[in-house]
C-alpha positions in Angstrom: -2.5 6.6 10.8 -0.4 9.9 11.1 -0.1 12.0 7.8 3.2 12.4 6.6 4.5 15.7 5.5 4.2 14.5 1.6 0.6 13.1 2.5 -0.3 16.7 3.9 1.3 18.3 0.9 -0.9 16.1 -1.4 -4.1 16.6 0.7 -3.4 20.6 0.3 -3.0 20.2 -3.3 -6.0 18.1 -3.8 -8.2 20.7 -2.2 -7.0 23.6 -4.4 -7.9 21.7 -7.2 -11.1 20.5 -6.1 -12.2 24.0 -5.9 -11.6 24.4 -9.7 -13.8 21.7 -10.4 -11.2 18.7 -10.2 -12.2 15.8 -8.5 -9.0 14.5 -6.7 -8.9 10.9 -5.0 -12.5 9.9 -5.1 -13.7 8.0 -2.3 -13.7 4.1 -3.1 -17.4 2.8 -4.2 -17.0 0.5 -7.3 -14.1 -2.0 -7.4 -11.9 -2.0 -10.2 -12.3 -4.5 -13.0 -10.1 -7.4 -13.5 -9.3 -6.1 -17.1 -6.3 -4.0 -18.0 -8.8 -0.8 -17.7 -11.6 0.1 -16.2 -13.5 3.4 -17.5 -15.6 5.6 -15.4 -16.5 8.9 -15.9 -15.1 11.0 -18.7 -15.2 14.7 -19.6 -14.2 15.6 -23.2 -14.3 19.3 -24.7 -16.0 19.4 -28.0 -15.1 22.4 -30.4 -17.8 24.8 -31.1 -19.5 24.3 -34.2 -17.6 25.4 -37.5 -14.5 25.9 -35.2 -11.3 24.9 -37.1 -9.9 23.7 -33.8 -9.0 19.9 -33.4 -11.3 17.8 -31.2 -9.9 16.5 -28.1 -8.6 12.9 -28.3 -10.7 10.1 -27.1 -10.0 8.2 -23.8 -9.6 5.0 -25.8 -7.0 6.6 -27.9 -5.0 7.6 -24.8 -5.1 4.3 -23.0 -2.3 2.6 -24.5 0.0 5.6 -23.8 -1.1 5.8 -20.0 -0.7 1.8 -19.9 2.8 2.2 -21.7 3.8 5.0 -18.9 2.8 2.9 -15.9 4.2 -0.4 -17.3 7.6 1.0 -18.0 7.7 2.5 -14.5 6.7 -1.0 -12.9 9.5 -2.4 -15.0 12.1 -0.1 -14.0 11.7 -1.6 -10.5 13.0 -5.1 -11.5 16.5 -6.0 -10.5 18.9 -4.8 -13.2 16.5 -2.8 -15.0 18.0 0.7 -16.4 16.0 3.3 -14.4 17.0 5.9 -17.2 14.1 4.3 -19.0 11.4 6.5 -17.3 13.3 9.7 -18.1 11.7 10.4 -21.5 8.4 9.9 -20.1 8.1 13.2 -18.3 7.8 16.8 -19.1 10.9 18.0 -17.7 10.2 21.8 -18.7 7.5 21.8 -16.1 8.0 21.9 -12.2 5.9 19.2 -11.3 6.6 16.9 -14.2 10.3 17.3 -12.7 9.0 16.7 -9.5 7.1 13.7 -10.5 10.3 12.3 -12.1 12.3 12.8 -9.0 9.5 10.9 -7.2 9.7 7.9 -9.2 13.4 7.8 -9.1 13.6 7.7 -5.6 11.1 4.8 -5.3 13.2 2.9 -7.8 16.5 3.6 -6.1 14.9 2.7 -2.9 13.4 -0.8 -4.3 16.7 -1.6 -6.0 18.7 -1.2 -2.9 16.0 -3.2 -0.6 16.2 -6.1 -3.1 19.8 -6.0 -2.8 20.1 -5.9 1.0 17.5 -8.5 1.4 19.1 -10.8 -0.7 16.4 -11.4 -3.5 15.7 -10.5 -7.1 12.7 -8.8 -8.4 11.7 -10.3 -11.3 8.2 -9.8 -11.9 6.1 -6.5 -12.4 2.4 -6.7 -13.5 0.1 -3.5 -13.6 -3.7 -3.0 -13.7 -5.1 0.4 -14.3 -8.6 1.4 -13.3 -9.4 4.8 -14.9 -11.9 6.4 -12.5 -12.4 9.9 -14.0 -10.9 12.1 -16.8 -11.0 15.2 -18.3 -9.6 15.5 -22.2 -8.4 18.6 -24.0 -6.9 19.0 -27.3 -3.1 19.1 -25.9 -3.7 18.0 -22.3 -5.5 15.0 -20.5 -6.1 14.6 -16.7 -7.0 11.3 -14.9 -7.7 10.0 -11.5 -6.0 6.5 -12.0 -6.2 3.5 -9.4 -3.4 1.2 -9.9 -2.7 -2.3 -8.7 0.9 -3.2 -8.9 1.9 -7.0 -8.3 5.5 -7.7 -7.9 7.3 -10.9 -7.7 11.0 -12.0 -6.0 12.9 -14.8 -5.8 15.7 -16.0 -3.7 18.8 -16.9 -5.3 18.2 -20.9 -4.9 14.4 -21.0 -5.4 14.4 -20.5 -9.2 11.0 -22.0 -9.4 9.4 -20.2 -6.6 8.1 -16.5 -6.9 6.8 -14.6 -3.7 4.2 -12.2 -5.0 2.9 -9.1 -3.4 0.3 -6.4 -4.3 0.6 -2.5 -3.9 -2.5 -0.3 -4.5 -2.2 3.6 -5.2 -4.6 6.3 -6.3 -3.0 8.7 -9.0 -3.8 12.3 -9.9 -2.2 12.4 -13.2 -1.8 15.2 -15.9 -0.6 14.4 -19.3 0.5 17.0 -21.8 1.2 16.6 -25.6 4.7 17.8 -26.9 6.0 17.0 -30.1 3.4 14.7 -30.9 4.1 12.5 -27.4 2.1 12.6 -24.5 4.2 13.3 -21.2 3.6 13.1 -17.6 3.1 16.8 -16.4 2.0 15.8 -13.0 1.4 12.6 -10.9 0.4 12.9 -7.2 0.0 9.9 -5.2 1.2 8.1 -2.0 3.0 5.1 -2.4 3.8 2.4 0.2 7.5 1.9 -1.6 8.8 4.9 0.3 6.1 7.5 0.8 4.8 6.3 4.3 8.1 7.0 5.9 8.7 10.6 6.8 12.2 10.5 5.6 12.5 12.5 2.2 14.7 10.0 0.6 14.4 6.5 2.6 17.1 4.2 2.5 16.5 0.4 3.4 18.6 -1.1 6.5 21.3 -3.7 6.1 20.1 -7.3 6.5 19.3 -10.2 4.5 15.6 -11.5 4.4 17.1 -15.2 3.9 18.2 -16.8 7.3 18.2 -20.3 5.6 15.1 -20.8 7.5 13.0 -23.0 4.8 9.5 -23.7 5.8 8.0 -26.9 5.7 5.6 -28.4 3.1 2.7 -26.6 5.2 -0.1 -25.6 2.4 -0.8 -22.5 4.5 2.9 -21.4 4.3 2.8 -20.3 8.1 -0.9 -19.3 8.1 -2.9 -20.8 11.0 -5.6 -23.1 9.3 -8.1 -23.0 11.9 -7.1 -21.3 15.1 -10.9 -20.6 16.1 -11.4 -24.2 16.9 -11.0 -24.1 20.5 -14.1 -22.5 22.3 -11.8 -20.9 24.7 -10.2 -18.7 22.3 -11.2 -14.9 22.1 -9.3 -14.0 19.0 -9.8 -15.8 15.9 -6.5 -15.7 13.9 -7.6 -17.4 10.7 -10.7 -15.0 10.8 -8.4 -12.0 11.0 -6.1 -13.1 8.2 -9.2 -13.9 6.0 -10.6 -10.6 6.4 -7.5 -8.7 6.0 -6.8 -10.5 2.8 -10.5 -10.1 1.6 -10.4 -6.0 2.2 -7.2 -5.0 1.2 -8.3 -2.8 -1.2 -6.5 -1.9 -4.5 -3.8 -4.3 -3.5 -5.5 -7.6 -3.9 -3.9 -9.7 -6.4 -6.6 -12.1 -7.3 -10.3 -11.4 -6.6 -12.3 -8.3 -6.0 -10.6 -5.0 -4.8 -12.6 -3.1 -2.1 -13.0 -2.1 1.5 -15.7 -3.4 3.6 -18.6 -0.9 3.0 -19.8 -1.3 6.8 -16.8 1.4 7.9 -16.0 4.8 6.7 -13.1 5.2 4.5 -10.5 7.3 6.2 -8.1 7.8 3.2 -7.8 11.8 2.7 -8.9 12.0 6.4 -5.7 11.2 8.0 -5.1 7.7 7.0 -7.1 4.3 7.1 -4.4 2.1 8.3 -5.4 1.9 12.2 -9.2 1.8 11.1 -8.5 -1.0 9.1 -6.3 -3.0 11.4 -9.0 -2.5 14.1 -11.7 -4.3 11.6 -9.3 -7.1 11.2 -9.1 -7.4 15.1 -12.7 -6.8 16.1 -15.3 -7.5 12.8 -17.4 -10.3 13.3 -16.1 -11.7 10.1 -12.6 -11.0 11.2 -10.7 -11.6 14.6 -13.9 -11.3 16.6 -12.0 -9.3 19.3 -14.9 -7.9 21.7 -15.2 -4.2 21.5 -15.2 -2.2 24.8 -16.0 1.5 26.2 -12.7 2.7 24.7 -12.4 0.7 21.6 -15.3 0.6 19.4 -16.9 1.5 16.3 -20.5 2.9 16.0 -22.4 1.8 12.8 -25.0 3.8 11.2 -26.3 4.4 7.6 -23.7 7.0 6.7 -20.8 5.0 7.4 -20.6 5.0 11.4 -17.4 6.2 13.0 -14.8 4.7 15.3 -13.5 5.7 18.6 -10.0 7.5 19.0 -8.7 4.2 20.1 -10.0 2.2 16.9 -8.7 4.9 14.4 -5.6 6.6 15.8 -2.1 4.9 15.8 -0.7 6.0 19.5 -4.2 5.7 21.2 -4.6 2.1 19.6 -1.0 1.1 20.8 -1.7 2.1 24.1 -5.2 0.3 24.3 -3.4 -2.9 23.0 -1.2 -2.8 25.9 -3.2 -1.2 28.8 -6.1 -3.1 28.0 -4.4 -6.7 28.1 -5.2 -7.4 24.3 -1.5 -7.8 23.2 1.9 -7.9 24.8 4.8 -6.0 23.0 7.2 -8.7 22.0 10.2 -6.3 20.9 10.8 -2.8 19.7 13.7 -1.5 17.8 15.2 -0.7 14.4 15.4 -3.2 11.6 18.7 -5.0 12.8 17.3 -5.0 16.4 13.9 -7.0 15.5 14.8 -8.2 12.1 18.0 -10.2 12.4 18.9 -12.9 14.7 20.2 -12.0 18.4 21.0 -13.6 21.7 17.1 -13.4 22.7 15.8 -14.2 19.6 17.9 -16.6 17.5 15.4 -16.7 14.5 15.0 -12.8 14.9 12.2 -11.2 17.1 9.9 -10.5 14.0 9.9 -14.3 12.9 8.3 -14.8 16.3 5.1 -13.1 15.1 2.2 -15.2 13.8 -0.3 -14.5 11.2 -3.0 -12.1 12.9 -0.3 -10.2 14.9 0.6 -6.7 14.3 3.6 -4.4 13.5 3.5 -0.7 14.2 5.9 1.9 12.5 7.3 4.7 14.5 9.5 7.7 13.3 10.4 10.8 15.1 9.0 9.3 18.4 5.6 9.0 17.0 3.7 5.7 15.6 2.8 6.5 12.0 1.3 3.2 10.7 0.0 -0.2 11.7 -0.1 -3.3 9.5 -1.5 -6.8 10.3 0.8 -9.8 9.6 -1.0 -12.5 6.8 1.9 -14.8 6.2 5.5 -15.6 5.4 7.2 -15.8 2.2 9.1 -19.0 1.2 11.8 -18.3 3.6 9.8 -17.5 6.4 10.0 -13.8 5.9 6.8 -12.1 7.5 4.2 -10.2 5.0 1.9 -7.9 6.0 -1.4 -6.3 4.7 -2.5 -2.5 5.4 -4.4 0.4 4.2 -3.0 3.7 3.2 -1.7 2.8 1.0 -3.2 -0.5 0.3 -0.8 -3.6 0.7 -1.4 -7.2 0.3 1.0 -10.0 1.5 4.0 -7.2 1.4 7.4 -8.0 2.9 6.8 -6.4 6.3 9.6 -3.7 6.2 9.4 -2.7 2.6 9.2 1.3 2.1 10.5 1.9 5.6 13.8 3.7 6.4 16.9 2.3 8.1 15.9 4.6 11.3 12.3 3.6 11.4 11.6 1.8 14.8 9.3 -1.2 14.7 6.8 -2.4 17.4 6.0 -6.1 17.5 2.6 -6.7 19.1 1.6 -10.3 19.9 -2.2 -10.4 20.2 -3.5 -12.5 23.1 -5.6 -15.4 22.0 -7.4 -15.9 25.4 
């Protein structure tokens, strides 16, 4: 995956703080707990003996406030919610506090517009927090927090059916105590709900997700049940989807949240999206596509490494087409691939199957890859991805109206 301007900014800032004994975005190793909080390393500064200085607060005393902050922000994403409710959470006297508030307001505005344009109502938000590291002082507290955010949306005439998707994010947070209240003074993270795009303030394209295409009562909801049954098939679509769901990281809704430890995690090293999609296609537990001299992963005890075509977006796209592993079904902006047209009466994107791929181009360069893992109750494609983590997420969410989408159909034979 290419690194966006915001992602580059965050990485530079992380290096600065690392030099000051601050650990920024630790590499994943231990999966989060299913409980509301998972507490890892904590550093509390104690006052000297005989000092009148108050002790630093305990982590347990701050967790309710941390939970309140993230829940309030998640609830602001719901359709019809008042976005102003998040304003009192921030230290607006600090520059980074104002930046964090603006960042969150941009995301909220994007999600409200996306839901309106797609004709859905976001009615559910659930937060799970995993505190990986903390440094506590009397008037300030710093955390590394991993968040799993589950959002649920409905179509207007489907009152009893909720489509849920997961988003995983890694936060570097600083709280300060002012007038007895802990406020957000810094919150650095890359969010799939608007940060992957290179557009500073993205805006979703026009077009409904509801084309009155209601799926049958297929229990797999469009996901192939056993496409690997034929010995003539090279690509195991069902295996690819199972792999993508198992290793979707922090975005997994139910189950263990992890990456496959057999592969090096490239978060913070340019992005892990293409590395993940390559795993989905080629791992022995995934799609089982055979590696070759261009597209391959070399395993070793230190995590191994992938070839350029394995980890880099444009090289991977070139390998897919030049190597005959895929065909590009369509390429275009949302109206061109996401809405019905003369060539694709159901829209081009609805012609994809689970196990196919979508690439995201901006400024004439592919920035991101995701794998189709299913379809919602109206046949709208859902994707899984890394950097940042997504699980059964609507395929276009977080991207701008100017984004160009490449739809790749993987050849099965």
